[in-house]
Backbone as CSV, one residue per row, in Angstrom:
resi,resn,N_x,N_y,N_z,CA_x,CA_y,CA_z,C_x,C_y,C_z
1,MET,-54.929,91.592,-0.918,-53.633,91.470,-0.628,-52.763,91.260,-1.977
2,ALA,-51.503,91.741,-1.910,-50.821,92.075,-3.160,-49.467,91.011,-2.820
3,ILE,-48.692,90.480,-3.765,-47.368,89.892,-3.395,-46.451,90.835,-4.283
4,ILE,-45.500,91.290,-3.732,-44.222,92.195,-4.230,-43.097,91.668,-3.600
5,SER,-41.787,92.449,-4.329,-40.810,92.125,-3.510,-40.398,93.186,-2.518
6,ILE,-39.404,93.024,-1.725,-39.101,94.128,-0.431,-38.675,95.320,-1.200
7,ARG,-38.267,95.157,-2.408,-37.647,96.504,-2.859,-38.742,97.391,-3.255
8,HIS,-40.091,97.161,-3.336,-41.178,97.795,-3.941,-42.030,98.204,-2.445
9,MET,-41.673,97.888,-1.343,-42.360,98.248,-0.021,-41.830,99.462,0.339
10,ALA,-42.939,100.157,1.005,-42.588,101.485,1.535,-42.267,101.510,2.993
11,SER,-41.343,102.446,3.471,-41.055,102.684,4.895,-42.225,102.559,5.767
12,GLY,-42.215,101.748,6.938,-43.442,101.570,7.645,-44.408,100.378,7.434
13,GLU,-44.117,99.594,6.233,-45.121,98.607,5.640,-44.791,97.369,6.203
14,LYS,-45.795,96.345,6.551,-45.315,95.022,7.252,-45.736,94.071,6.060
15,GLY,-45.327,93.024,6.143,-45.716,91.794,5.121,-45.114,90.494,5.575
16,LYS,-45.658,89.595,4.984,-45.293,88.163,5.259,-44.365,87.601,4.234
17,ILE,-43.244,87.032,4.232,-42.566,86.303,3.191,-43.396,85.208,2.653
18,VAL,-43.383,85.175,1.257,-44.177,83.918,0.621,-43.278,83.084,-0.015
19,LYS,-41.987,83.755,-0.372,-41.289,82.908,-1.502,-39.739,83.670,-1.333
20,VAL,-38.777,82.823,-1.446,-37.409,83.305,-1.505,-36.980,82.543,-2.936
21,ARG,-36.697,83.406,-4.119,-36.575,82.903,-5.193,-35.043,82.883,-5.499
22,ALA,-34.060,83.294,-4.827,-32.558,83.475,-5.055,-32.173,81.682,-5.064
23,GLN,-31.036,81.661,-5.680,-30.508,80.277,-5.994,-29.020,80.227,-5.260
24,GLY,-28.590,79.125,-5.128,-27.298,79.008,-4.600,-26.763,79.730,-3.571
25,GLU,-25.522,80.150,-3.381,-25.074,81.064,-2.389,-25.898,82.068,-1.731
26,MET,-26.392,82.747,-2.422,-27.475,84.056,-1.921,-28.589,83.408,-1.424
27,ASN,-29.239,82.306,-1.710,-30.296,81.441,-1.234,-29.794,81.156,0.434
28,ARG,-28.921,80.331,0.362,-28.363,80.004,1.523,-28.187,81.316,2.519
29,ARG,-27.542,82.171,2.125,-27.270,83.549,2.943,-28.508,84.145,3.594
30,LEU,-29.667,84.350,2.601,-30.865,84.805,3.093,-31.455,84.014,3.917
31,ARG,-31.654,82.798,3.831,-32.031,81.854,4.901,-31.244,81.981,6.051
32,ASP,-30.179,81.874,5.957,-29.372,82.042,7.405,-29.587,83.091,8.152
33,MET,-30.072,84.231,7.525,-30.483,85.397,8.201,-31.993,85.630,8.653
34,GLY,-32.567,84.404,8.243,-34.002,84.139,8.986,-35.061,84.682,7.857
35,LEU,-34.724,84.847,6.710,-35.507,85.211,5.676,-36.215,83.916,5.010
36,VAL,-37.349,83.619,5.373,-37.727,82.137,5.123,-39.352,82.450,4.873
37,SER,-39.984,81.589,4.081,-41.395,81.697,3.988,-42.264,81.617,5.304
38,GLY,-43.235,82.831,5.476,-44.000,82.551,6.751,-43.471,83.514,7.673
39,THR,-42.279,84.226,7.397,-41.600,85.075,8.368,-42.142,86.271,8.075
40,GLU,-42.551,87.112,9.141,-43.095,88.575,9.081,-41.825,89.652,9.208
41,ILE,-42.144,90.589,8.292,-41.078,91.692,8.246,-41.615,92.923,8.197
42,PHE,-41.007,93.991,8.706,-41.396,95.442,8.793,-40.274,96.155,8.372
43,ILE,-40.502,97.120,7.395,-39.615,97.896,6.790,-39.461,99.261,7.670
44,GLN,-38.267,99.285,8.055,-37.878,100.301,9.111,-37.424,101.505,8.551
45,GLY,-36.834,101.613,7.388,-36.391,102.647,6.646,-35.477,102.290,5.391
46,ARG,-35.352,103.398,4.720,-34.581,103.424,3.497,-33.442,104.387,3.449
47,ALA,-32.378,104.124,2.727,-31.342,105.195,2.609,-31.948,106.189,1.595
48,PRO,-31.277,107.295,1.417,-31.668,108.680,0.686,-32.120,108.274,-0.721
49,LEU,-31.343,107.207,-1.294,-31.714,106.861,-2.486,-32.355,105.571,-3.010
50,ASN,-33.174,104.987,-1.781,-33.845,103.833,-1.626,-32.966,102.729,-1.611
51,ASP,-31.727,102.770,-1.548,-30.824,101.544,-1.602,-29.621,101.696,-0.457
52,PRO,-29.538,100.910,0.514,-30.369,99.843,0.921,-31.508,99.995,1.739
53,VAL,-32.321,98.927,1.972,-33.414,98.806,2.888,-33.306,98.414,4.295
54,ASN,-33.888,98.835,5.383,-33.583,98.392,6.521,-34.802,97.669,6.991
55,ILE,-34.764,96.442,7.513,-35.929,95.752,7.946,-35.876,95.108,9.134
56,LYS,-37.058,94.947,9.817,-36.939,94.091,10.996,-37.391,92.873,10.889
57,VAL,-36.646,91.639,11.313,-37.074,90.313,11.141,-36.736,89.803,12.306
58,ARG,-37.692,88.908,12.933,-37.568,88.222,14.026,-36.848,88.899,15.265
59,GLY,-37.013,90.270,15.527,-36.391,90.935,16.539,-35.126,91.385,16.053
60,ASN,-34.845,91.240,14.924,-33.285,91.900,14.405,-33.474,92.675,13.265
61,ASN,-32.494,93.530,13.270,-32.486,94.500,11.936,-31.533,93.919,11.028
62,LEU,-31.940,94.141,9.742,-31.196,93.695,8.727,-30.980,94.772,7.703
63,THR,-30.120,94.609,7.015,-30.005,95.806,5.884,-29.684,94.791,4.491
64,LEU,-30.594,95.006,3.616,-30.526,94.470,2.362,-30.233,95.439,1.381
65,ARG,-29.498,95.107,0.142,-29.070,95.710,-1.081,-30.639,95.605,-2.115
66,ASN,-31.112,96.340,-2.867,-32.183,96.165,-3.609,-31.857,94.899,-4.507
67,ASN,-30.673,94.587,-4.904,-30.299,93.392,-5.651,-30.801,92.346,-4.960
68,GLU,-30.666,92.083,-3.438,-30.867,91.192,-2.710,-32.445,91.127,-2.528
69,ALA,-33.129,92.181,-2.102,-34.500,92.323,-1.886,-35.257,91.989,-3.018
70,ASP,-34.854,91.957,-4.398,-35.523,91.532,-5.517,-36.110,90.156,-5.313
71,PHE,-35.182,89.376,-4.674,-35.396,87.883,-4.611,-36.579,87.433,-3.470
72,ILE,-36.812,88.281,-2.689,-37.789,88.031,-1.402,-39.281,88.575,-2.099
73,GLU,-40.141,87.687,-2.237,-41.545,88.032,-2.485,-42.343,88.063,-1.195
74,VAL,-43.158,89.134,-0.958,-43.972,89.401,0.367,-45.299,89.534,-0.017
75,GLU,-46.215,89.089,0.747,-47.570,89.357,0.635,-47.848,90.713,1.710
76,VAL,-48.508,91.551,1.275,-48.947,92.852,1.846,-50.057,93.258,1.734
77,GLU,-50.747,94.024,2.852,-52.088,94.364,2.745,-51.913,96.009,1.839
78,ARG,-52.748,95.972,0.791,-52.764,97.540,0.386,-54.254,97.615,0.121
């Protein structure tokens, strides 16, 4: 198992959020979207230049910029 940020996950990869390192308003916004520790995510795809990333969380599709994805650490099997 490896712990990486969402930015470094590949399309089709699954993982479980272990930590959200954002502070202040961004932390609140990410948590409001359901991105909290213990939540499973799936990388559905990426834009041509790898930014943004489309993820599936709790049955919903979300799109995050890489600067937002950097704050979310995920445990993945590699």
